[in-house]
C-alpha positions, 0 to 999 in steps of 0.5 A: 439761890443767893439773895438779889434784893440785898440792902446795898443793891436797894440803896444803889437803885434808890440813888440811881432813881434820884439821879435820873429824877433830877435829870428828867425833871428838866429834860423835856422842858429845857427846849421850851426854857431856851426858846422862851427865856433866851429866844433860841432858834431850833438849831441853837437849842440843839447845839446848846443841849448837845453840849451836855451829851458831848461833855458826858461822852468825853468823860465816859472813858476816863470814868471807866478807868477811874472806877476800875483803878481807884476806890469806888466810893471815892469816885462815886461820892465825888461825881455825885456831889459835883453833879448836884452842885452844878444845878446851882449854875442854872439858877445863876445863868443870866444869859444864853452863853452862861447857860450853855457853859453851865449845861455843857460842863454839867455833862462831865460829872453826869458821865462819871456818876452814871458809870460809877453808880452802875458799876457799884450796882454790879459790885453789890450784886451776888454773882449768880444773880448779876444778869438779872440784877442788871436788868432790874437796876434799869427799872430805877431809871425807868421809874424816874423817867415815868414820874419826873417829866410828869411832875416837872411839867405839872409844876411848870404849868402850876407855877410857870417857874423854872427857878423852882424846878432847878431848886427841886433838881438840886434837892433831889440830887443831894438826897441821892448823894446822901443815900449812896453815902450809906452803901457798903462796898465789898472788898476788891482788888484795885488794878493800879499797877499795870505797866502801861495804859492802853486803849482798852483801859478807856474803851472796851475794844472787844465790844466795839460793834456792840457799841456801834449798834447802841449809837443808832439807838441812842440817836433815835432816843436823842431826837425823840426825848428832846424834840417830842414836846415841840413836835407834838405841839407844832405838827400834831397839835398835842399841847399837853401830851408830853408827860403822858407820852413819857409815862406810857413809854416808862410803863412799857419799859417797866413791863418789858423788864418784868417780862424779860426777867426769866429770859435774862436768868436763862441767859438769852441775851441775843433773843432779848436784844433782837426782839426789843430792837424790832419792837422799838423800830415799829414804835418809831415808824408808827410815831411818824407814819401816823401823826395823830393821838393814836400813833403818838401814844401807841408809839410810846408803849412800843418804844418803851417795851422795845428799849426795855428788852434791848438795853439790859441785853446790850449792857449784859452782852458788853459786860460778858465780853469784858474781863472781871477787872474791866467792869467799869470800862464795859459800863462806860463803853455802853454809855459812851456809845449811847452818848454819841448817839444821843449827842448826834441825835440832839444836834442833827435833829435840831439842824434837820428840823430847822432846815427841813422839818420835824417830820424829816428829823423823825424819818431820819430816826426811823432810817438810823434805827432800821440800820441798827436793827439790820446791823445786829442781825447781820453781824453783831449777834455773831460778833458777840457769840464769838467773844462771849466769856460767859458760857451761861449766856448766849 
């Protein structure tokens, strides 16, 4: 059997960890930053933070086209360098308007970078271990999600300095750029000479229903990740639990990735996806139905376990309905769908919380997530099996 943990794959995973560490260090604290430093209201916080996701979404289709049509290294290094530089904009933003502009524009290089880096991981994996390797690649995201919010919140509680956190994110992102700069990419054919551009060069039309399903799950996590700290404080009276919540969620994610390794090697994608979605739905329901410490922390483990099974399955399903020269497009499609859901969750979650309550916002999460689960079992599973191009997965 070909070697999974080759040097280049480990480097790409390390760079991905550093990328998401820089991202998650700030994510749970930005709503507090906007509220404390600029006096932003709940709906304004949602509007400001959703700008990042909207810009990421707009760049995703072009990112898939770029990584399929131009040298991977050039695209990857340009996106990573721009992503890192933008952290200096947070340090310079002296008003809510300037911060909004910087945060919104920052989504562009993030969108390109996540597509380019995940496509690089696929390139450096041996073909016989690709399904398994894609799942393990996600562990680098999960590890960053476990560590970064905890460190970010701890540093903030110690220093009360968001400026220090912005500098930390900048340094970590630059370290990621340096790691990716040492990756050696295999030779490949660059598809530049197609006679015309089509929608399928920017969005994988063959996988549209898979993407629609992922929108529902992105919505759910968008509300959770951005309003968790405020909801825990205002509704549950849990003031220091955000870091622990993300830690437990990430433990669930990592455990599920290790559990699902055998199933992914055997190609049981729809089984992994279905089981993961049901577990996540139970977690989201528990979160809002049992508004105390038990429901709060148990939901973190369940959501982590569920997403850890669901996400690599959906990513692999999308890749397996795409042709070989559409790997970048397949990656961007699944991420576009997640971004749409995240953006809608951040924006509508803030609006619902402002005009109704945070409890209403999280009941909306349960309803949207349940719709996604029902859609998968009623239609998406069959949709995938009819379009699957890889006979070894099901």
